[in-house]
N, C-alpha and C positions, 0 to 999 in steps of 0.2 A: 395366357397366364394359367397356371395350374390351380386347381381348387383343392379344398381341404383334404378329402380322402386320398388323393394322389400324392399330396405333399407328405403325408405320413408314410405312405407306401414307399415313396422314393427315399425318404430319410432312413427307413429301416433297411432297405436294400443296399443303400450306400454304406451303412454301418457294417453290413455283412460282407461287402465286396471290396471296399476301398481302404479300410483301416490299415495304416502302416505303409501304404504305397507312397512313394516319393515323387513329387512333381518334377518333371524334366523340362518341359516347354509349355507355354501357354500362348494361344493365338486368340485375340479378342478383336471384334469388329473387322475381321478380315473380309466379311461380306456384309457391308453396311445395310442396316434396316432402319426405315424411317421411325419406327416405334420401338427401337431397342435402346435401352438406357444403361449407361455405365457410370461408375464413380471416377472422377478425374479423367486421366488420359488412358484409354484402353490399351494403347501401345506399351504402357508401363506395367501391365499385368504380368508379363513374363519375368521381368526383373524382380517384381514384388513377390512372386510365388515360386519361382524355380528353386529347387532344393528343399522346399517345405514338405513335411510329412503330414498325411491326412490323419487327424486325431479322432474325428467323429462328426456327428451332425446334430443340428437342433432345428426347431421349428420357430420361425420368426413370424410375428403377426403385425408388424408395423408396415403400413402401406400395402396391406394384403398379405396372404400367407405365402411364405417363401421357404425354400430349403437352405439352411445355413450349413455350409461345409467348413469345419474347423481345420485350418492349415497352420498348426503351431500358433504363432502370434498373429496370424492373418485370418480373415474371415471372407469366404466367398459365398455371397448370397444370391440365389438364383430363383426367379419366379416363373421360369419356363420349363417345359419338359426336358428331362436329362436322359441321355442314352449312354450305356456302357458298351465299349468295343474291345473285344479280346485282342491280344497281340496278333497281328497279321490280318485282322478283319478289315474289310473295305470300309473306309471312312466316308461320311457324307460329303457330297460335293460342295454344299453351302452350309454355313453355320454362323452363329454369332459368337460362339465361344467353343474352343477346342483345347482340352488339357491332355497332354501326353505324360505318362508316368515312366519311370526308369525301366520298367519291365515291358515297355512298348504297348501297354494297354492304354486306352483313352476314354474320356467322357466328352460328350458334345452336348451343346444346347442350342436350339433354334427357336426363334420367336415365331409364334403362330399369328397372333393379332398384335399384341404388345407385351413387353416384359422387360425385366431388369436383370443385369448380371453385375453385381457390385463387389468390388475388392477393396477392403479397408482393414486397417489394424483392428484387432479385437477391442483394444482400448477405446476405439472411436465408434463402437457399435451403438446405434441409437437405443435409447431406453425403451423398454416395452411399453405399449400403450395401456396395459392393464385390462385389456378386453379378454375375457376367458374364452378358450376354445370350447365349442359345443361338445367336444369329445372328453372334456374334463368335468369333474364334480362341481367345480366352481360355477359352471354354467347350469344353474339350477332353476327351478320354477319361479322362485322369487326374483332372480336376475332377469328372467325372460319377461315376467310381468312388468318390471321396472322399465325394460326396453320398450315394451308396447306403450306404456304410459308416457314415454319420453317423446313420442312422435305425434304428429297431427292425426286426429282420428279419421280424417277423410282420405288418408293415403291407402294404397292397396297392400295386400299381403305380400305381393311380389316386391313392392317398394320397401316394405319393412325388412324383409329377409335378405334381399339381394342387391340393395343399392346403398350408397353412402358408407360402405365398409362398416356397417353396424355389427355385422358378424363376419370378420375377415376370413376369407376362404370359402364362404358360402356364396356362390355366384349363380348365374343363370343356368349353368350345367346341372348342378345338383338340386336346384330349386324344384324342378317339375315333379320328381318322385316324392319329395317331401310333401308337396301340396296334394298330390294324388293320394298318398297314404293318409293325409288328414281330411280328404274329401272336400278340399277347398279350391275354388276357382282363383286363378292368379290375379284377377281384377277385383276380387271381393274387397270391400272397404273394411278397414280395421274397426270402424264404429259399429259394424253389424255383428261382430263376434261376441258370443256369449262367453261366460266363464268356462263353460264346458268346451266350447270351440277353442279357446285359448289353451286350455290344458291339452286338448287333442293335437293342436299345432306344435306345442312344446315337445310333447312326446314323439311326434313324427320327426322333428328336427334331430332329436337325440338318437332315436332308433335308426332312422334312415342313414344318417352319416356314419354311425357305428357299423352298420351292415356293409356299407360301401367300403369302408376302411378294412374291415376284417376279411372281406372277399377279394382284396387286392386291387381295389379301385374299380372304376366303371368300365364296361365293355366298349364305351366310346373313346376311351383313352388308353395309352400304353405306358408300361412301366419302364424301369431302368433297362430291362433286357429286350425292349421292343415287343413285349407280349401284351395283349389286351387284358384288361382287368376281368376278374371273375364275377363281378356284380352285373347281372343282366338288367339294364335299365328298363323301366316300365314305360316312360315317356321320353322319347328322343328321336333323332333322325332315323335310328335303327328300327323303331317300332311304328312310325307314323302310318305305314301302309297296312298295318294289321289292326284288327278290331280290339277294343278294350278287353283286357284279360278278365275284368270283373263282370261286365254286362254285355259285351259284344257290340257296343256302339262304335261308330267310326270316330277316330281321334282327330283332333283339330290342331292346326298350327296357325298362329297369328303373330303379326309384328306388334310389340308392345314394350314401351319403356326402353327403347334402344336395343332390342333383341327379340328373338322369337320366343313365344310361349307355346307349350304343348299341354293339352288337357282333354279330358273326356267330358263332354257336355252333360252327360247323364249322371256320372259319379261325382262331378264337381260343379254343381249348379252355382250360378252367379249370386242368387239370393237364397 
């Protein structure tokens, strides 16, 4: 599943690349994946979408952040990486969704861990869950304070930010740099945060995600044209072998809450 910065990057690139292209053929579930989800019968996607023109994109935040591709009166919602293929370009051998346009260009989407590719009439689009994106002004300090107050004080900052879809699109991938910039250990309990800590965490959420988006996504992910993002991650699989950029300490990776966490034990003390 893609996370918030890459969702915005993909949406912008699709708007620049696919507007007014007409869909010719669609192949869905050609290569079945245990954790790929579709709406209705994926074999019907071709008849539902062929002949439709791409009108634009949106950002959906129900059930996680997704790219919504508007196809006249139909909506194609994708929560996986999306790749664009020029006419004549070699196509991927396996995919969970492949869309061919009348100019023989294509887009493809492949599930990494799990993800959805939903095709529905726009009139049946689920209502937004009214959770603001951290990249909007509605996600302000008051909203963040209320979010903190709504959870049990014994949970960790990782649980607050990256579980239960409290902030759709903020997942384990973007979490680590947010916490590094805030100087907080992923296992730190909410009850230990001072008002100053909460303000620092709020600002880090806003600033870090904004920077990731503006630099074209993270260097651990790829965009519509299969290029790595321009944001150099501070804590990720790419940096684990190197010392902390701030203090020179060795970085640590641990399993926690269903995924790995990365942190600097010196810059992000637990207490």
